[in-house]
N, C-alpha and C positions, 0 to 999 in steps of 0.2 A: 212359641216359650216353653223352654225346658219345663221337664217335669219336677227336678229338683228346687228350681223356683217359685213355680208354682205351691211349690210345701211349704215353704215363707209365711203364706196367709191364708187364714181360714175362708172356708167357703163363703159368696158372697152375692146379694142379687145382681145379676147382669146385666149391663147397660152399656150399651152403645155409642162411639164416639165421631161421628163427622167432622168434611172441610166443606165450608161452600165458600165459591168465588165468585167473589162481589167484581168482574170482569169490566172495567172500564177501557171506550174508544174516543176516539176526538176525528169530527170529519162535515165540510161544510159547517162554518162555526158554533158546533153547538160540539156537547160532551154527553158521548151516551153510554150503553149499559147492555151486557151481552144476555139473554136471560134462553128460559127456552121450557117448553109445556113437559109437566113432568110425565114420566113412558109409565110410572109404578100407585101402585096401589098406596096408601088415602092420598085422597087429592087429587088421585092420575086426571094429566087432561089438563090442570090450573098452571098457568103458571107462574117460573118455579126462579130461581139462581144453579147456578152448575154445582151442582157437587159427587159426595162420596161418602162413603161408608170408609175410615181408616182402614185399612187390613192389621192384623195384630202383628207384623214384623215391618211393619211401616214408620216411617216418621210422620209427624201429619203435615210438616212442609214440604216433604216427597210429595205427599200424597195433594197434597196442591198441585206440585207442577206435574204431578201425571194427570188429575182432572186435565189445567187447562192444554197441554198438550195431545191426551185424548180430543179434545174441542176442535181447536186450533190449530194445532202441527206445531208451535211453535215453543221453544227452548228458550233457556239462560233469559225470565221475560222480569221485569221488577214486579217484586210482588210482598208485600209485606203483611203481619195479622192486625188485624182490628182488632177483634174481641173476641172474645168467646160467650155463647149462648148459652145456658143449663137450666132455664127456668125448667121445673120438674113436669109441668105435662104443653110442653111444646108442642112436642111432635104427637098425635095421637096414635101413629103405630106403631111405638115402644118410646120406653124410658131413653133420650138420647142426648149428650152433648153435638153441639156442631160450636166449632171452632174458626171461623171467620178468617177471610183473606180475601186481601183486594189488590186485584193485577193491572195495568200499563198498558196496550200496547199499539202498535201501531194499528190502524186499522186499514191498510191497503195490503199489510202482511201477512195478514193470516190464511189458513189454506180454506178457500172457500168452499170448497166440497165437501169436508171434513164439516165446517158448521151446517150447512144445508142436510147433511145426513144426521144429523142429532137434533133436527127443527130447532136450531137455536135463531132470535133472531135479534136485530141491535133494536135499540128504541129510544129516543133522545132521554135525558131524565127528567124531563119535565109532563115526558108521555107514554110514561110508563104504566104499564099496566099491571090493577093489583093482583101482585102476588101471595105464593101459600106462607103458612106456618107465618114466623118474623121476620122474613126476606125482607120484606118494606122495611123497617127495623135495622135490617144488615145494610141497605144501601144508605140506610138515612146517616149511621153512624161509618160506615168508609167514608163519605163524602165530605162528611166532620174533619176524617183521619186526611185526609186526601187537601184538604184547606189547611190546617192547621202547615202538613205537611213542606206543602205546596209555597209557603209563608218563608221558609226557611233552606229548602233547598229547590235546587230547579227541576226538582222532576217531572214536570209538565214534560221536559223537552223527550220523555219516551213517548209520548205522544203524538211528537210532533212526524214528519215525513224529514226524511237526513238533512233535507234543504229547503229553508224555509226563510219567509219574509219575518223584520220582524212584527208587518200589522198584524199573518197569522196568528205570530208567540202573541200577541195582546189577544186578540179573540181567546186562543186556547185560557190564557189567566182568567179571561170575561166569564168564560163558560164556567172555569171552578169556583171560580170567587161567587158565579152568580150574580153581579155588576160590574157596572159600563169602570173603565178607566180612561183616565187624563194619557190621551194619544203622548204629549209629548214629557211630560213624568213618568211615563211607563220607559216612555223609549231610553231618555237619560239617565232614569234606574238601571234598566237592564243591561246597555254598555257599560258601567260605572263599573261590573262586578269585572270585565274580562273575561268571560269565560264562552264569547262569540266567534268566528274565524268570520269575515265579511270575505263573498267571495266575490270576484269580476261578473260572473251570470247574476240574470233580473228574470224576474219571472215572468213571464210574456202572458199570463193572461189577467193581469194585475193593467191599470188605468191607465198611470205610471210609469209603466216596470220597473217595481220597489229591489233591488238586491236581494239579495237570496245569503243566507250564514248558516255555518255549522256550528255545530256544540263542539265546545274546546272541553276533551272528556282529559285529556291530561292536569288543564289548569286545573281543571273543575276539580280533579283529583289532591291535589297542593293543596288548595286555598281550603278542601272540604280534613283535612288535616289541621289544618293549622289553627281550624274554627273560626274560618271564616262565617260570617252570617251573610244568606244570601238571599236577604227579603226582596220579591218582587215587585210591594204597592205599598 
């Protein structure tokens, strides 16, 4: 920040701005979250979301993307702001406002060596360890945001491999909504949106050899611009 810009404002108490990333993945029918053990005081060694202070010349969104790339090696990932957390005493280290972002990644695409280097681990949502500060609340809020978003836009596809079956897609949405869905109704609803491309390949791991599908990004973008509602349940 230039000296001229600083001169517009009278001296104020200092505070920090941080960004914390709620990184969701999906594996074996379970929604998972990437967390790590905090490496700095206060609360060193406790389980935490992955985050960073925002640099003085850095946009908050860019800071979150930097954190995600440093931990997973991934770029151009679906990421959206959840909400901000500004309680005066939320962080015993210093006065700090955190802007939380939730991200959706394909769990087999990330750089496993990088994740291990940072001491990060995947936990199923229902088996998360207790997290530091207000990070448990951040996860709850991000999960609510994900549920709301998934009702009207098919962002769940960001968590699936490129090729998937309808039952796998249903498992994902059951994990997001945290409830069982009727298989026949779900299949009918999903196919009615016309955003899936049926492939000639079949999933060899399933008992009946279910057909594989791909997400049709081009058709989706056209429908999205028209205001189409992609309700999945």
